[in-house]
N, C-alpha and C positions, 0 to 999 in steps of 0.2 A: 020272640020279639027284639028288636032292634036300641037302646037307647041311650042317649046320648045327653051329660049330662055336665052343665057349667058352672063355675067357678070364681069367687075372684075380684070381682066388679065390685067397683064403688068409685066414692071421689077423691078426687087428687088436686092435689094446684099444678099451675103449669111447672113443667118441669122435674114433675114426680114422677114415680114408674109403680105399676101394678103387673101382675104376673095371672092369668087368668087359667084354669085346668079347666080340660074338659075329661071327665070319667064315662068312657063306655065301655056297653057290654051290647052281647048280643051278636057280636060281629067277632071274623077275624080279624082282629085286630093289626097283626102285623103284615099281613097282607092288602092293608086298605091305605087307601090316600086322606088322609087329615088335613082339614085346612079351617082355617081362620077369614072369617067375613064381618063387613059389620056394617052397620045402617042405619046414618043420623036422620034426624025429622026431615020429610020432604024429597029426604036422597032416596036415589033405588041402591041397593045393596049392595056390595061391593069388596073383590077379593083384598083381603090383604097380607095374605101370608098360604101358602100350598109346605109340604112335606110328604113327601114319597117313601111309599115303604124300603126303596130302597136307601136313602132318608137324604135324600135331595132336595133343595130346597129356589122356594120361588120368596118374592115380596113386593109390592105395591109400589113404587117410585116414591109416595109420599111418607110411607114407612122404615126405606131400609139405612142401614144402621142406627136404628132407634130400636125398632123390635127382633125378635128369635126368636123362629119356632122350633119346637125339640118333643123328640115321643118318650115315652117310656114302655116299651112295649109288654114285659112283667106284670106292669103295673094298668097294662092299655090306659091312658093316660098320654093326652100333648097335653103341650106347655104353649102358653102365649110371654113370655115378660116383654115389657110394654114400660122403654126410658126413653128421659127427655121427652112427655107427655105434651102434648098443646090440645088447648082448648078446638083446636078441628081432630083432634078424634074423638070426642065428645060422641060416641052412640051403642047404639045397644049392638055386641059379640056374640056373635053365630059360629057355635064350633062346627063342620063337615064331615060329614064321610062319605068316599066313594067306595066301594070295595069291590072286590074279583070279580062281580056278576053287574058290574055298570048301576051298583041302584046306588042311588043318593038319601045319605038321612041326616035330617040336623037335628039340634039343642034347640034346646027354648030359647037362648039367651041371654046374656047380660049384661047390661049394666056398666058403661063406663062414660064418667062425666066429668070432663077435667075445667078447672074454676079458680077463679082465686076468690 
């Protein structure tokens, strides 16, 4: 059974930083494309960052230069370092895994609130 468990969300002031973690189990993590999505109230879920098994990354234009995605294959964990946070970054952040069979899995989400 595949499980993705996010942690690290919370409340922070504008300009602050947070690091999200997503621990995966039940998948061949090193061969899995990992991604972070977010969904703000009243908006569609959008991709924030992707990290291929070989290490290449892609970011949404809105977070380029501020967010960084990384993975630790030994720990089956993917991270999202978020710096210079803005109120518009407020959302529920979801971890996503696309495995070698092209099956898609989601975590339960973690709330990030950026407010003064």
